[in-house]
NUMIMAR-660157 format. One record per residue: z negated, y, x negated of N, C-alpha, C in turn; chain; residue number from 1. Coordinates in Angstrom, 3 decimals, always signed. Each point is the difference from the previous one (the first is absolute). Layout:
BEGIN
nZ | nY | nX | caZ | caY | caX | cZ | cY | cX | cadena | num
Z | Y | X | Z | Y | X | Z | Y | X | A | NUM
...
% end
This chain:
BEGIN
nZ | nY | nX | caZ | caY | caX | cZ | cY | cX | cadena | num
+5.089 | +35.298 | +4.831 | -0.722 | -1.152 | -0.471 | +1.003 | -1.040 | -0.498 | A | 1
-0.388 | -0.705 | -1.048 | +0.851 | -1.039 | -0.577 | -0.700 | -1.343 | +0.110 | A | 2
+0.769 | -0.995 | +0.374 | -0.506 | -1.367 | +0.082 | +0.646 | -0.799 | -1.126 | A | 3
-0.839 | -0.567 | -0.853 | +0.438 | -0.866 | -1.096 | -0.297 | -1.420 | +0.449 | A | 4
+1.045 | -0.745 | +0.297 | -0.137 | -1.342 | +0.563 | +0.326 | -1.052 | -1.056 | A | 5
-0.888 | -0.977 | -0.150 | +0.234 | -1.132 | -0.892 | +0.054 | -1.249 | +0.881 | A | 6
+1.138 | -0.672 | -0.003 | +0.157 | -1.238 | +0.755 | -0.109 | -1.156 | -0.986 | A | 7
-0.892 | -0.935 | +0.315 | -0.255 | -1.139 | -0.884 | +0.144 | -1.287 | +0.790 | A | 8
+0.738 | -0.955 | -0.568 | +0.007 | -1.358 | +0.520 | -0.827 | -0.812 | -0.986 | A | 9
-1.080 | -0.595 | +0.491 | -0.940 | -0.728 | -0.850 | +0.011 | -1.480 | +0.364 | A | 10
+0.009 | -0.843 | -1.001 | +0.018 | -1.450 | +0.180 | -1.235 | -0.451 | +0.774 | A | 11
+0.206 | -0.938 | +0.929 | -1.116 | -0.501 | +0.813 | -1.135 | -0.560 | -0.856 | A | 12
+0.318 | -0.562 | -1.172 | -1.021 | -0.633 | -0.837 | -1.033 | +0.977 | -0.545 | A | 13
+0.327 | +1.297 | -0.045 | -0.943 | +1.002 | -0.515 | -0.272 | +1.108 | +1.015 | A | 14
+0.496 | -0.149 | +1.213 | -0.082 | +1.074 | +0.993 | -1.432 | +0.449 | +0.281 | A | 15
-0.901 | -0.935 | +0.249 | -1.384 | +0.364 | +0.328 | -0.663 | +0.737 | -1.161 | A | 16
+0.182 | -0.509 | -1.220 | -0.558 | +0.650 | -1.198 | +0.614 | +1.383 | -0.186 | A | 17
+1.321 | +0.100 | +0.189 | +0.711 | +1.271 | -0.159 | -0.514 | +1.043 | +0.987 | A | 18
-0.164 | -0.405 | +1.265 | -0.508 | +0.942 | +1.012 | -1.377 | +0.533 | -0.378 | A | 19
-0.867 | -0.880 | -0.448 | -1.351 | +0.409 | -0.424 | +0.102 | +0.978 | -1.169 | A | 20
+0.834 | -0.332 | -0.996 | +0.158 | +0.862 | -1.161 | +0.598 | +1.354 | +0.387 | A | 21
+0.980 | -0.024 | +0.892 | +0.599 | +1.262 | +0.440 | -1.039 | +0.889 | +0.670 | A | 22
-0.795 | -0.561 | +0.910 | -0.983 | +0.780 | +0.756 | -1.168 | +0.461 | -0.864 | A | 23
-0.427 | -0.838 | -0.932 | -1.203 | +0.308 | -0.778 | +0.276 | +0.669 | -1.337 | A | 24
+1.213 | -0.184 | -0.556 | +0.271 | +0.531 | -1.340 | +1.214 | +0.928 | -0.040 | A | 25
+1.161 | -0.527 | +0.334 | +1.228 | +0.763 | -0.235 | +0.109 | +1.259 | +0.864 | A | 26
-0.145 | -0.138 | +1.303 | +0.117 | +1.183 | +0.866 | -1.076 | +1.038 | -0.339 | A | 27
-1.272 | -0.403 | -0.209 | -0.975 | +1.007 | -0.441 | +0.391 | +0.672 | -1.326 | A | 28
+0.575 | -0.764 | -0.944 | +0.450 | +0.609 | -1.257 | +1.080 | +1.048 | +0.244 | A | 29
+0.942 | -0.311 | +0.891 | +1.051 | +0.976 | +0.328 | -0.619 | +1.240 | +0.653 | A | 30
-0.891 | -0.214 | +0.942 | -0.610 | +1.132 | +0.702 | -0.883 | +0.836 | -0.932 | A | 31
-0.627 | -0.643 | -0.972 | -0.858 | +0.722 | -0.947 | +0.772 | +0.894 | -0.956 | A | 32
+1.322 | -0.081 | -0.003 | +0.794 | +0.934 | -0.804 | -0.080 | +1.411 | +0.573 | A | 33
-0.373 | +0.105 | +1.271 | -0.081 | +1.304 | +0.657 | +1.341 | +0.525 | +0.486 | A | 34
+1.039 | -0.791 | -0.115 | +1.344 | +0.450 | +0.371 | +0.314 | -0.212 | +1.477 | A | 35
-0.734 | -0.887 | +0.637 | +0.289 | -0.344 | +1.393 | -1.211 | +0.281 | +0.866 | A | 36
+0.258 | +0.295 | +1.280 | -1.095 | +0.322 | +0.908 | -0.291 | -1.096 | +1.010 | A | 37
+0.919 | -0.978 | +0.131 | -0.162 | -1.039 | +1.013 | +0.860 | -1.185 | -0.389 | A | 38
-0.396 | -1.189 | +0.451 | +0.822 | -1.177 | -0.237 | -0.098 | -0.952 | +1.175 | A | 39
+0.999 | -0.858 | +0.099 | +0.019 | -1.074 | +0.993 | +0.483 | -1.269 | -0.690 | A | 40
-0.605 | -1.125 | +0.344 | +0.457 | -1.305 | -0.442 | +0.410 | -0.757 | +1.254 | A | 41
+1.280 | -0.345 | +0.096 | +0.535 | -0.618 | +1.215 | +0.708 | -1.306 | -0.337 | A | 42
-0.202 | -1.016 | +0.838 | +0.749 | -1.234 | -0.141 | +1.282 | +0.141 | +0.807 | A | 43
+1.108 | -0.358 | -0.603 | +1.291 | +0.074 | +0.680 | +0.178 | -1.278 | +0.812 | A | 44
+0.230 | +0.159 | +1.275 | +0.155 | -1.143 | +0.902 | +1.435 | -0.500 | -0.044 | A | 45
+0.259 | -0.858 | -0.977 | +1.344 | -0.565 | -0.152 | -0.125 | -1.361 | -0.672 | A | 46
+0.924 | -0.863 | +0.302 | +0.053 | -1.319 | -0.637 | +0.439 | +0.189 | -1.450 | A | 47
-0.651 | -0.722 | -0.899 | +0.368 | +0.073 | -1.403 | -0.334 | -1.321 | -0.673 | A | 48
+0.965 | -0.589 | -0.651 | -0.223 | -1.273 | -0.672 | -0.843 | +0.207 | -1.247 | A | 49
-1.102 | -0.746 | -0.105 | -0.794 | -0.015 | -1.212 | -0.947 | +1.153 | -0.194 | A | 50
+0.025 | +0.983 | +0.879 | -0.877 | +1.147 | -0.189 | -0.149 | +0.834 | +1.245 | A | 51
-0.897 | +0.947 | -0.083 | -0.215 | +0.973 | +1.075 | +0.315 | +1.381 | -0.545 | A | 52
+0.463 | +0.886 | +0.877 | +0.359 | +1.352 | -0.417 | -0.991 | +1.013 | +0.536 | A | 53
-0.280 | +0.990 | -0.841 | -0.951 | +1.064 | +0.318 | +0.607 | +1.342 | -0.354 | A | 54
-0.411 | +1.013 | +0.730 | +0.354 | +1.383 | -0.283 | -1.291 | +0.738 | -0.329 | A | 55
-0.045 | +0.573 | -1.198 | -1.145 | +0.809 | -0.394 | +0.510 | +1.438 | -0.031 | A | 56
-0.601 | +0.835 | +0.828 | +0.480 | +1.364 | +0.183 | -1.043 | +0.988 | -0.502 | A | 57
+0.458 | +0.916 | -0.830 | -0.862 | +1.048 | -0.554 | +0.569 | +1.355 | +0.414 | A | 58
-0.859 | +0.885 | +0.480 | +0.425 | +1.306 | +0.496 | -0.511 | +1.106 | -0.912 | A | 59
+0.902 | +0.926 | -0.351 | -0.402 | +1.180 | -0.775 | +0.637 | +1.238 | +0.624 | A | 60
-0.527 | +1.148 | -0.382 | +0.442 | +1.250 | +0.611 | +1.278 | +0.577 | -0.599 | A | 61
+0.306 | -0.351 | -1.255 | +1.133 | +0.672 | -0.636 | +0.694 | -0.886 | -1.026 | A | 62
+1.216 | +0.368 | -0.314 | +0.751 | -0.685 | -1.047 | -0.701 | +0.160 | -1.343 | A | 63
-0.650 | +1.132 | -0.204 | -0.737 | +0.247 | -1.250 | -1.100 | -1.046 | -0.192 | A | 64
-0.745 | -0.299 | +1.060 | -1.054 | -1.021 | -0.090 | +0.601 | -1.378 | -0.275 | A | 65
+1.088 | -0.319 | +0.676 | +0.648 | -1.286 | -0.222 | +0.524 | -0.089 | -1.428 | A | 66
+0.642 | +1.046 | -0.476 | +0.515 | +0.007 | -1.373 | -1.137 | -0.186 | -1.007 | A | 67
-1.135 | +0.632 | +0.253 | -1.168 | -0.160 | -0.880 | -0.418 | -1.474 | -0.054 | A | 68
-0.034 | -0.647 | +1.156 | -0.334 | -1.434 | +0.044 | +1.038 | -0.813 | -0.768 | A | 69
+1.273 | +0.228 | +0.287 | +1.064 | -0.779 | -0.623 | +0.038 | +0.197 | -1.512 | A | 70
-0.263 | +1.206 | -0.467 | +0.066 | +0.307 | -1.428 | -1.242 | -0.417 | -0.782 | A | 71
-1.147 | -0.105 | +0.674 | -1.253 | -0.209 | -0.719 | -0.719 | -1.309 | +0.293 | A | 72
+0.282 | -0.629 | +1.130 | -0.780 | -1.168 | +0.399 | +0.826 | -1.221 | +0.405 | A | 73
+1.162 | +0.206 | +0.576 | +0.747 | -1.089 | +0.636 | +0.308 | -1.154 | -0.957 | A | 74
+0.483 | +0.300 | -1.178 | +0.418 | -1.074 | -0.922 | -1.155 | -0.938 | -0.334 | A | 75
-1.156 | +0.555 | -0.301 | -1.156 | -0.834 | -0.358 | -0.451 | -0.850 | +1.184 | A | 76
-0.090 | +0.599 | +1.180 | -0.453 | -0.734 | +1.177 | +1.018 | -1.077 | +0.401 | A | 77
+1.274 | +0.305 | -0.119 | +1.027 | -0.999 | +0.303 | -0.043 | -1.147 | -1.007 | A | 78
-0.270 | +0.316 | -1.266 | -0.085 | -1.028 | -1.031 | -1.196 | -0.921 | +0.241 | A | 79
-1.126 | +0.555 | +0.429 | -1.172 | -0.825 | +0.321 | +0.350 | -1.001 | +1.096 | A | 80
+0.692 | +0.476 | +1.025 | +0.409 | -0.864 | +1.109 | +0.965 | -1.077 | -0.490 | A | 81
+0.991 | +0.417 | -0.770 | +1.006 | -0.938 | -0.494 | -0.619 | -1.062 | -0.896 | A | 82
-0.921 | +0.378 | -0.859 | -0.648 | -0.961 | -0.896 | -0.844 | -1.002 | +0.768 | A | 83
-0.695 | +0.476 | +0.996 | -0.906 | -0.860 | +0.766 | +0.756 | -0.990 | +0.882 | A | 84
+1.149 | +0.401 | +0.543 | +0.725 | -0.837 | +0.962 | +1.428 | -0.316 | -0.459 | A | 85
+0.198 | -0.097 | -1.296 | +1.297 | -0.285 | -0.584 | +0.639 | -1.237 | +0.629 | A | 86
+1.228 | +0.165 | +0.486 | +0.741 | -1.108 | +0.593 | -0.416 | -0.352 | +1.419 | A | 87
-0.967 | +0.738 | +0.556 | -0.518 | -0.308 | +1.335 | +0.300 | +1.100 | +1.018 | A | 88
+0.772 | +1.012 | -0.398 | +0.274 | +1.100 | +0.929 | +1.350 | +0.641 | -0.293 | A | 89
+0.477 | +0.718 | +0.992 | +1.137 | +0.907 | -0.151 | -0.412 | +1.301 | +0.677 | A | 90
+0.398 | +1.125 | -0.568 | -0.413 | +1.290 | +0.563 | +1.125 | +1.018 | -0.118 | A | 91
+0.019 | +0.931 | +0.950 | +0.862 | +1.171 | -0.114 | -0.712 | +1.187 | +0.614 | A | 92
+0.389 | +1.167 | -0.438 | -0.654 | +1.240 | +0.421 | +0.986 | +0.898 | +0.724 | A | 93
-0.516 | +0.736 | +0.994 | +0.809 | +0.908 | +0.798 | -0.762 | +1.299 | +0.174 | A | 94
+0.677 | +1.128 | -0.147 | -0.592 | +1.310 | +0.268 | +0.547 | +0.524 | +1.316 | A | 95
-0.902 | +0.491 | +0.845 | +0.400 | +0.534 | +1.295 | -0.634 | +1.371 | +0.197 | A | 96
+0.765 | +0.934 | +0.549 | -0.545 | +1.279 | +0.436 | -0.462 | -0.163 | +1.437 | A | 97
-1.274 | +0.260 | +0.255 | -0.520 | -0.083 | +1.361 | +0.456 | +1.255 | +0.742 | A | 98
+0.777 | -0.196 | +1.038 | +0.567 | +1.110 | +0.771 | -0.917 | +0.417 | +1.144 | A | 99
-0.620 | -1.001 | +0.621 | -0.833 | +0.277 | +1.150 | -1.031 | -1.102 | +0.164 | A | 100
-1.196 | +0.367 | +0.365 | -1.039 | -0.970 | +0.357 | -0.798 | +0.579 | +1.153 | A | 101
-0.484 | -0.861 | +0.858 | -0.743 | +0.467 | +1.162 | -1.036 | -1.056 | +0.369 | A | 102
-1.250 | +0.404 | +0.014 | -1.082 | -0.894 | +0.415 | -0.338 | +0.282 | +1.457 | A | 103
-0.351 | -1.047 | +0.698 | -0.414 | +0.142 | +1.410 | -1.422 | -0.436 | +0.158 | A | 104
% end
């Protein structure tokens, strides 16, 4: 399993609007690509001047699925986000191979 993590620091002035948009529009748009099977939206518990940080995690079964997303959907969805919140956020992406998971 692969975890595609997007970390975003969003300005406090648009945080509430951004969270609503992420939950109602952006994350559903990403999931509707069919490339991911699960997602998590997490607030990072850390002090940050001028903004709050979030981790948006998307899980897929294979590198092939992730590559399909990156090659066919990522640029447009990232551009929508950038246009809507220009100058109000910073973001970086991380790819992780899930080695082990265990539910209790």
